[in-house]
Structures are given as C-alpha cells and as structure tokens.
C-alpha positions in Angstrom: -5.0 50.8 -32.2 -6.5 53.7 -34.0 -9.6 52.1 -36.0 -10.2 54.2 -39.0 -13.6 53.2 -40.4 -16.7 54.7 -38.7 -19.5 52.5 -40.4 -19.2 49.1 -38.5 -21.4 46.2 -39.2 -21.1 43.4 -36.6 -22.4 40.2 -37.7 -22.9 37.2 -35.3 -23.2 33.8 -37.0 -23.2 31.5 -34.0 -26.4 29.5 -34.8 -24.9 29.0 -38.4 -21.2 28.3 -37.7 -21.9 26.7 -34.4 -24.3 24.1 -35.9 -21.3 22.1 -37.0 -21.2 20.7 -33.3 -24.8 20.0 -32.9 -26.2 19.4 -36.3 -28.0 22.9 -36.4 -30.6 21.7 -33.8 -30.5 24.5 -31.4 -33.9 24.7 -29.2 -36.2 27.6 -30.2 -35.8 28.8 -26.5 -32.1 29.3 -27.1 -32.6 31.0 -30.5 -35.2 33.6 -29.0 -32.8 34.4 -26.1 -29.8 34.7 -28.5 -31.7 37.2 -30.7 -32.7 39.5 -27.7 -29.2 39.4 -26.5 -27.8 40.1 -29.6 -29.9 43.1 -30.2 -29.1 44.5 -26.9 -25.4 44.0 -27.3 -25.4 46.1 -30.3 -24.9 43.3 -32.9 -26.1 44.6 -36.4 -26.8 41.1 -38.3 -27.6 37.7 -37.1 -26.7 34.8 -39.5 -29.2 32.1 -38.3 -28.1 29.4 -40.5 -27.3 27.6 -43.6 -30.0 26.8 -46.7 -28.7 23.6 -47.8 -30.4 21.9 -50.7 -30.5 18.5 -49.0 -29.1 16.3 -46.6 -28.2 12.4 -46.4 -28.4 12.7 -42.6 -30.4 14.4 -39.9 -29.7 18.3 -39.6 -31.8 20.6 -37.4 -34.0 23.5 -38.6 -31.2 26.0 -38.6 -29.3 24.1 -41.5 -32.4 25.2 -43.8 -33.7 28.3 -42.1 -36.7 28.4 -44.2 -38.8 31.4 -44.1 -41.9 29.7 -42.5 -39.3 28.6 -39.8 -37.8 32.1 -39.2 -41.4 33.4 -38.9 -41.7 31.5 -35.9 -38.7 33.0 -34.2 -39.1 36.4 -32.0 -36.8 38.6 -34.1 -36.2 42.2 -32.7 -37.0 45.1 -34.8 -34.2 46.6 -36.7 -32.0 43.4 -36.4 -31.0 42.2 -39.9 -31.1 38.4 -40.4 -28.9 36.7 -42.7 -28.6 33.2 -44.1 -25.7 31.5 -45.9 -25.5 29.2 -48.9 -22.6 27.0 -49.9 -21.7 27.7 -53.5 -21.0 23.9 -53.8 -24.8 23.7 -53.9 -24.9 26.0 -56.7 -22.4 24.2 -58.6 -24.5 20.8 -58.7 -25.8 19.1 -61.5 -29.1 21.1 -61.6 -27.1 24.3 -62.1 -27.0 27.6 -60.1 -30.2 29.2 -61.2 -32.5 26.1 -60.4 -30.6 25.8 -57.1 -31.0 29.5 -55.9 -34.6 29.5 -57.1 -35.2 26.4 -55.1 -33.5 27.9 -52.0 -35.2 31.3 -52.3 -38.8 31.0 -53.4 -39.8 34.2 -52.1 -38.6 37.8 -52.8 -36.9 39.7 -50.0 -40.0 41.7 -49.3 -42.0 38.6 -48.5 -39.1 36.9 -46.5 -37.7 37.5 -43.0 -34.2 37.2 -44.6 -32.6 40.5 -45.3 -29.0 39.4 -46.2 -27.7 36.2 -48.1 -24.1 35.3 -48.1 -22.7 32.9 -50.6 -19.4 31.1 -49.3 -17.3 29.9 -52.2 -14.0 28.5 -53.0 -12.0 30.1 -56.0 -13.3 27.4 -58.5 -16.8 28.5 -57.5 -16.7 32.2 -58.0 -18.4 32.3 -61.5 -21.8 30.6 -60.1 -21.6 32.6 -56.7 -21.6 35.8 -58.4 -24.4 34.8 -60.9 -26.3 33.7 -58.0 -25.7 37.0 -56.1 -26.8 39.1 -59.2 -30.1 37.0 -59.2 -30.6 37.4 -55.4 -30.1 41.2 -55.7 -32.9 41.4 -58.2 -35.0 39.9 -55.8 -34.2 42.5 -53.3 -31.8 40.7 -51.0 -28.6 42.4 -49.9 -25.8 40.0 -50.8 -22.3 39.3 -49.8 -19.6 36.8 -51.2 -17.5 35.0 -48.6 -14.1 33.9 -50.2 -12.7 30.9 -48.3 -9.2 29.7 -47.9 -7.7 33.1 -49.1 -4.3 32.7 -47.4 -3.3 30.1 -49.9 -4.1 32.1 -53.0 -1.8 34.2 -55.3 -2.1 37.9 -55.6 -3.1 37.5 -59.1 -6.2 35.2 -58.0 -7.2 37.8 -55.2 -7.1 40.6 -57.9 -9.3 38.5 -60.3 -11.6 38.1 -57.6 -11.8 41.8 -56.7 -12.1 42.6 -60.4 -15.2 40.2 -60.6 -16.6 41.7 -57.7 -16.4 45.2 -58.9 -18.6 44.3 -61.8 -21.2 42.8 -59.7 -24.2 43.9 -57.5 -22.8 42.2 -54.2 -22.9 44.8 -51.2 -19.7 43.2 -49.3 -17.1 40.9 -50.2 -15.6 38.8 -47.3 -12.3 36.8 -47.1 -12.3 33.9 -44.7 -9.1 32.9 -42.6 -10.3 29.2 -43.1 -7.2 27.6 -41.8 -6.9 30.1 -39.0 -3.2 30.4 -40.1 -2.9 34.2 -40.8 -1.1 36.8 -39.1 -1.8 40.6 -38.8 0.7 41.2 -41.5 -1.2 38.5 -43.7 -4.6 40.4 -43.0 -3.1 43.7 -43.9 -1.6 42.4 -47.3 -4.9 40.8 -48.4 -7.0 43.8 -47.5 -4.6 46.0 -49.5 -4.8 43.5 -52.5 -8.5 43.5 -52.4 -8.6 47.3 -52.3 -6.6 47.5 -55.7 -9.8 46.7 -57.5 -12.7 46.9 -55.3 -13.9 49.9 -53.5 -16.9 48.5 -51.7 -17.3 47.2 -48.2 -14.8 44.5 -47.1 -15.7 41.9 -44.4 -13.4 39.3 -42.5 -14.4 36.0 -41.0 -11.3 34.8 -38.7 -10.7 31.4 -37.1 -9.0 30.9 -33.9 -6.4 28.1 -34.5 -3.6 30.1 -33.5 -5.3 32.3 -31.0 -5.2 35.1 -33.7 -9.0 35.6 -34.3 -9.5 38.7 -32.3 -6.2 40.2 -33.1 -6.7 39.7 -37.0 -10.2 41.1 -36.6 -9.1 44.3 -35.0 -6.3 44.6 -37.3 -8.8 44.3 -40.4 -10.7 47.1 -38.7 -7.8 49.3 -38.5 -7.3 48.8 -42.1 -10.8 50.0 -43.0 -12.7 46.7 -43.2 -16.3 47.4 -42.1 -18.0 44.1 -41.7 -16.8 41.7 -39.0 -18.0 38.1 -38.1 -18.0 36.8 -34.6 -19.7 33.9 -32.6 -20.5 33.5 -28.9 -17.7 31.9 -27.0 -16.2 31.4 -30.5 -18.6 28.6 -31.2 -17.6 27.4 -34.7 -16.2 24.7 -36.6 -12.9 23.3 -35.3 -11.4 25.9 -32.8 -13.9 28.4 -33.6 -14.1 32.0 -34.4 -13.6 35.6 -32.8 -15.6 35.6 -29.7 -18.6 38.1 -29.9 -18.2 38.8 -26.2 -14.7 39.9 -26.5 -15.1 41.9 -29.7 -18.0 43.8 -28.1 -15.7 44.7 -25.1 -12.8 45.8 -27.5 -14.9 47.9 -29.7 -16.7 49.8 -26.8 -13.7 51.9 -26.7 -14.3 53.2 -30.1 -18.3 52.5 -30.7 -21.3 52.7 -28.8 -22.0 49.1 -28.9 -24.8 48.2 -26.2 -25.5 46.3 -23.1 -23.2 43.4 -22.6 -25.1 41.8 -19.6 -27.8 40.0 -21.4 -25.0 38.5 -23.5 -23.1 37.3 -20.5 -26.1 35.8 -19.0 -26.8 34.0 -22.2 -23.5 32.6 -22.3 -23.7 31.4 -18.5 -27.0 30.0 -19.1 -26.9 28.2 -22.5 -23.3 28.4 -24.2 -20.8 27.5 -21.6 -22.7 24.3 -21.0 -22.7 23.6 -24.6 -18.9 24.4 -24.8 -18.2 21.9 -21.9 -20.2 19.3 -23.9 -18.9 19.8 -27.3 -15.5 21.3 -26.6 -14.7 23.8 -29.3 -11.8 26.3 -28.7 -8.3 26.5 -29.4 -5.9 23.6 -28.3 -2.4 22.4 -29.4 -3.9 20.2 -32.2 -5.8 23.3 -33.9 -2.7 25.3 -33.4 -0.5 22.7 -35.3 -3.2 22.3 -38.1 -3.2 26.2 -38.4 0.6 26.2 -38.7 0.4 23.4 -41.4 -2.6 25.1 -43.2 -4.6 21.6 -42.4 -8.4 21.9 -42.4 -9.6 22.0 -38.9 -12.4 19.3 -39.5 -9.5 16.8 -39.4 -8.8 17.8 -35.7 -12.5 18.2 -34.9 -13.1 14.6 -36.0 -10.0 13.2 -34.2 -11.2 14.9 -31.0 -14.6 13.3 -31.5 -13.2 9.9 -32.1 -11.7 8.3 -28.8 -9.6 5.8 -31.0 -7.2 8.7 -31.8 -4.9 9.2 -28.8 -2.4 12.0 -28.5 0.2 10.1 -30.5 -2.2 9.4 -33.4 -3.4 13.2 -33.7 0.2 14.3 -34.0 1.0 11.6 -36.5 -2.1 12.4 -38.6 -1.1 16.2 -38.6 2.4 15.3 -39.6 1.1 13.0 -42.3 -1.4 15.7 -43.6 1.4 18.4 -43.6 2.9 16.5 -46.4 -0.5 16.6 -48.5 -2.7 19.3 -49.8 -5.1 19.1 -46.8 -6.8 22.3 -46.9 -10.0 20.5 -47.9 -11.4 17.8 -45.4 -11.5 14.1 -46.6 -12.7 11.3 -44.6 -10.5 9.0 -46.6 -7.3 10.8 -45.6 -8.4 10.6 -42.0 -8.9 7.0 -42.2 -5.7 6.3 -44.3 -4.0 4.0 -41.7 -7.3 2.0 -41.1 -8.1 1.2 -44.7 -4.4 0.8 -46.2 -3.6 -2.9 -46.1 -6.3 -4.4 -48.0 -4.1 -5.4 -51.1 -2.3 -8.6 -51.4 0.3 -9.0 -48.7 4.0 -8.7 -49.2 6.9 -9.7 -47.0 10.4 -11.1 -47.2 11.2 -12.1 -43.7 10.5 -15.1 -41.5 9.9 -14.2 -37.8 10.9 -17.7 -36.9 14.5 -16.3 -36.7 13.7 -14.7 -33.4 10.4 -16.2 -32.1 10.5 -19.9 -32.5 10.0 -21.7 -29.2 10.4 -18.6 -27.2 8.3 -16.9 -24.6 7.5 -13.4 -25.7 6.8 -10.4 -23.8 5.0 -7.5 -25.6 5.1 -4.1 -24.0 2.1 -1.8 -24.5 1.7 1.8 -23.8 -0.4 1.7 -20.8 0.7 3.0 -17.2 1.0 -0.5 -15.9 4.2 -1.3 -17.7 5.9 1.9 -16.2 4.4 1.3 -12.6 5.6 -2.1 -12.4 9.1 -1.7 -14.3 11.3 -3.0 -11.7 9.3 -6.3 -11.5 9.1 -6.6 -15.2 13.1 -6.1 -15.5 13.6 -8.7 -12.9 11.4 -11.1 -14.7 13.2 -10.4 -17.8 16.5 -11.0 -16.3 15.2 -14.4 -14.8 13.3 -15.9 -17.5 14.9 -14.3 -20.6 11.8 -13.7 -22.7 11.9 -12.1 -26.2 10.7 -8.6 -25.4 8.9 -6.8 -28.1 8.0 -3.0 -27.7 5.3 -1.5 -29.8 6.4 1.6 -31.8 8.7 3.8 -30.0 7.1 2.8 -26.6 9.9 2.8 -23.9 8.7 1.7 -20.5 11.7 -0.2 -19.6 15.3 0.3 -19.9 16.5 0.1 -23.4 18.8 -3.0 -22.9 15.7 -5.0 -21.9 14.1 -4.5 -25.3 14.8 -6.9 -28.2 12.7 -5.9 -31.1 10.3 -3.1 -32.0 7.3 -3.5 -34.3 5.4 -0.9 -36.3 2.7 -1.0 -39.0 0.6 2.3 -38.8 1.6 4.0 -42.0 0.8 7.4 -40.5 2.5 6.9 -37.3 5.6 5.5 -39.2 5.8 8.7 -41.3 5.6 10.9 -38.3 7.9 8.8 -36.0 10.4 7.6 -38.7 13.5 9.5 -37.9 13.3 8.8 -34.2 13.9 5.1 -34.9 17.6 6.1 -35.6 18.1 6.5 -31.7 16.8 3.0 -31.2 19.2 -0.1 -31.3 16.7 -2.8 -31.8 15.5 -4.1 -35.2 12.3 -2.8 -36.5 9.8 -5.1 -37.8 7.3 -3.5 -40.2 5.5 -4.2 -43.5 8.2 -2.4 -45.5 7.3 -4.0 -49.0 3.7 -2.6 -48.7 4.4 0.9 -47.6 4.7 3.9 -49.7 7.9 5.5 -50.6 7.4 8.6 -48.6 6.9 6.5 -45.4 10.0 4.3 -46.1 12.1 7.3 -46.8 11.2 8.7 -43.4 12.1 5.6 -41.3 15.9 5.6 -40.5 16.1 2.4 -38.3 19.4 0.6 -38.3 17.9 -2.8 -39.4 14.4 -3.2 -40.8 12.7 -6.8 -41.2 9.9 -7.1 -43.6 6.9 -8.7 -42.5 3.7 -8.1 -44.6 0.2 -7.9 -43.6 -3.4 -7.8 -44.9 -6.6 -6.7 -43.2 -9.6 -8.9 -43.2 -12.3 -8.1 -40.8 -12.9 -10.6 -38.1 -10.0 -12.9 -38.6 -6.3 -13.7 -38.0 -4.2 -15.7 -40.3 -0.5 -16.7 -39.7 1.9 -17.4 -42.5 5.7 -17.3 -43.2 6.1 -13.9 -44.4 2.9 -12.4 -43.7 -0.2 -12.3 -41.5 -3.9 -11.5 -41.8 -5.3 -9.1 -39.2 -8.8 -8.0 -38.2 -7.5 -4.3 -37.8 -4.2 -2.7 -38.8 -3.3 -1.9 -35.1 0.2 -2.7 -33.9 -1.0 -5.0 -31.1 -2.8 -7.1 -33.8 0.5 -7.1 -35.8 2.7 -8.2 -32.8 0.4 -11.1 -31.9 0.5 -12.3 -35.4 4.4 -12.1 -35.7 4.8 -14.3 -32.6 2.2 -16.8 -34.0 4.0 -16.8 -37.5 7.3 -17.3 -35.7 5.9 -20.1 -33.7 6.3 -18.7 -30.2 5.5 -20.8 -27.1 3.8 -18.2 -25.0 2.8 -14.6 -25.2 2.6 -12.3 -22.1 1.5 -8.8 -22.3 2.6 -5.8 -20.0 1.1 -2.3 -20.2 -2.5 -3.1 -21.6 -4.3 -1.5 -18.8 -7.4 -0.8 -21.1 -9.5 2.3 -21.4 -12.7 3.3 -19.5 -15.9 1.6 -20.5 -17.7 3.0 -23.6 -14.4 4.2 -25.0 -14.0 2.9 -28.7 -10.4 2.2 -28.2 -11.4 -0.3 -25.4 -14.0 -1.8 -27.7 -11.5 -2.0 -30.5 -8.9 -3.7 -28.7 -11.3 -6.0 -26.9 -12.5 -7.1 -30.4 -9.1 -7.9 -31.3 -8.2 -9.9 -28.3 -11.7 -11.9 -28.7 -11.0 -12.6 -32.5 -7.4 -13.7 -31.7 -8.5 -16.0 -28.7 -11.1 -17.6 -30.9 -8.5 -18.4 -33.8 -7.7 -22.1 -33.8 -3.9 -22.8 -32.8 -3.4 -19.3 -31.6 -0.5 -19.0 -29.1 -1.7 -18.6 -25.5 -1.7 -15.0 -24.1 -1.8 -13.6 -20.5 -1.5 -10.2 -19.1 1.0 -9.8 -16.4 0.1 -6.3 -15.2 -3.3 -5.0 -14.5 -5.9 -5.1 -17.5 -9.5 -4.7 -18.1 -9.5 -6.7 -21.2 -11.1 -10.3 -21.3 -7.8 -12.1 -21.5 -6.3 -14.3 -18.8 -4.3 -12.5 -16.2 -1.7 -13.0 -13.7 0.9 -11.2 -11.7 4.5 -10.3 -12.7 5.3 -10.6 -9.0 4.3 -14.2 -9.0 6.8 -14.7 -11.9 9.8 -13.3 -9.8 9.3 -15.0 -6.4 
C-alpha cells in the first residue's frame, strides 16, 4: 500500500472511547503511564475524555475532563490534549451557546486542552458548526466528527462538506459508527467529502467486522491525515482500530517511536481490563455490523446474562427489521415489556391437557444427557410432552406440542416452525402482524397472556404470568388446561449469581406459592428450588 500523505496526526482516544466500559473512571496512575507511553510511541494527540454537561448517574473524571482535573495529570511536552463534546448537549433547551460557554469557561491559552472535537449526527450539524466557530475564537483547534456516515446519501455528505468549507474547523472526521464499512465504502466517502472540502479529513473506525485497521490504512492511502485509534481497541461495543497495530503498520512509512512502553502498558493495565470487560470483535458485533445495528445493543446484551446465545441472535434479527442505528433500551426490552395490555386468546388448552401428566422439555443439557431414559418414560407413561420454542432434545416423534411467546424469538425463529410437525401454542391474537407473518407453523393455537409482576392467574383462553418467559407460559397452559401433574426435564439451572438463575427461580417460587397450582417436579438434575426425583425411578 502506497500511503500518499506525509502529514499524519495519530490521535489516541482510549480514555474517552474506552470509558464506555468503566464509566470513565480510570485511576490516575493508569492515565499518567498512558500519557508517557503515548508520547514515546509517537502518538500526536491524546483525547482524554468527554465534557458532558451533566449526568444522572455516576461517571468518573474522564467523563468531564475539567481543566482543574487535567492540570493534575503529568502531560508530556508537545503531546496535544483533546476532549470531545457531544452535539446533543449543544442541542439542549439552554441552546448551543450557553452549553459551550458552560463547558469551556477558559480560553485555550488558560486551558490544558488544545483540541476540541464535536461529535454530531446530521440533524445536529448546525449547532455543531456554530459552537466550533465560538471555540476557534477562544483559541482552540476544532474538529467535527460526523457519526453514522455510512447510512447517509451523497447529497447529505456534500451538504456537510460545503458547510464545513465555510467554517473555521481544522479537520472533519467521519465515523464508521456501525462498523459496517468496507474499504470501497471508505474510498467513496473520502472522494465525496473532497468535492467540497479541501482541509484535513480524519477517520474513526469501529471493528464490528474486523475492518478497522484495513479501513484506516485505506483512508491514509486516500489522503486522510488524521487517524483515531485506541489501545487494544478499547471502545464502545467491539472497539476501534488498535493503536499498537497501527503503530506497527505505520512504522514502514513514518518514524513513529518506541513501541516497548506501549506494549508494557498493555500487559500491565489494559489486558487485565480487557479480560474483565470483554471488548473486541465477536460474531454478535459482526452480525450487528452487517445489519447496521448500533453496537450498544450487543454490548448491553453481553453484559446481561439473561440473554443467552439464542436471545442475542433473535434480538439482532428483530432489530434488522427496524431502524436500529440509534440505541434504544425500549427496543432491547421489547419482549420483556410487551404483554401488558388486556389478554386475548381463542383456544382452550383443556383440549389437550385435562387430566394428563405433562412433561415440559427445557433447554438445559440434562434432557439430552438422559434422553434414553426420558424416551423410555414417555413410551411407558404416555405423558403429554411439551417442548419450549424449537427445543429438540428428544426424537421428534416423542414431542406432542410446542409453546412460544417471546415476540423477538418468534420473529427470528418463525420460518423454522414449518419443519415441526407439532401444533404451536402462542399468543397469536396479541402479536404484531410482522411477527405472525414470519411464523409458518402448520397449526397455531391461540392462548393469550398478560404480564403482572409477582403473580400467576389461570383462565380459559389466557393466563397471567409474572414474566413473559416461555417456561411461565408453559406452566400456565398446563394449569388452565387442568393437567394432573407437571414434570420438568432439562431445567438444570445456571451458576450462582447468574441473572437467568434468579429470574427462573423467581418464577418457580411464585408458581409454587400460587393456590391450586398443579404440582411440579424435575425428573432430571436441577439447581432450582423445586421438588426433584429421578427419571430412572420412573422406568424401573
């Protein structure tokens, strides 16, 4: 690769972008070691944090990076210091000027800050450029970071570049916010910006699809002169181009500096943090990049142990059908908040369940491990066998019914039910059309539900559940259908402290305290507080 530009600015933003993992609460000792290593490695600019207006929860000092705080750090000479402002703070009710005056009370000559970058979406551009001109008048070097550029039209990109050309900003950045861009996408956007902007261009890459380094080097080859990176890629979601890898790659073309202190810093501080917080590329971030889904969805699912592998895939499939390039906790919590309206249903489970012993098959390894005994028990006792979702621990001939109620899971799994021979019980009347259109089960039985925290209720065509989890739905079906006994297989449980363990334990506790509830027992190993016996005792 023949990198064309000779004026490179390598900007490391580890303490700013990495703060999404530890609430910007880096110890001062790390910060000082970091600054020294950055200078020795040849990094030109260190962006040490944000300047947020306020916070409704605890955030550490690098979320605010005040002048007084920065003066307490050991900043090497000739290392430029940057901070970032979110344009959303400039678009608040107090207006951009009051906001920027609040954030930067000192002129650049009286501040440790040399460079201010304003991160903005397209609808925030006007306020961002107005604030940039104000900052430039105060003596700061200013850059504008345009987020989510991959989803914008050529006309929008042209308008942005035209506006920039009439402003005082030093550099305009574009961010591959979804981590979805290819090298050809990178080249195209640079060419579009160059049509109306002749100043410096920068790039901030995300590594959802493993393209962060490649896209950064492609940008350099296209004449981009500012490159962002973070140590070990530490940053929101899968992270960014890794500073240490860029330094190695650039040494062929530039006299960068000494890599050893940086590698020592990684070993001492950042690898332990990476082990703890787990940033970096994985299949979920790759899928999110492919779909253009904001990486915060993945990061939050990975942090919440209630989401297993199937849940994460199902949520990403659901978000693929939406405009999910902005993070929304409402969308992530879609399945957990959905069934709060009046319940609707048209089918009475008495048809199958009345007077029957019912065997519910969970997804734990116990069902598969004891498959032979379970199938022998089914042949001998002839219980009604109910599988959760697409769970298939036994031969298909031994399964009589399937149950599903998770809207997001149904959206993702819907077409696969066409391969199942069993009727599917679901709250059909309560589901949105886009979900129902995806479900291709041969026969659907409509049983409604309503979520009311801390209670079960069993009725002819619907039930009340404490959570919209499928095991709660299956237990309610058996009770509304007046079953005689419920046995559980494949409900091994999770490790202590796991939120899924606590959530399921809570459901079983509420169920067993419900007056008149059909008795339950697990016949394969379980860690839940429910009666337990051995399937082998049932086939002697």
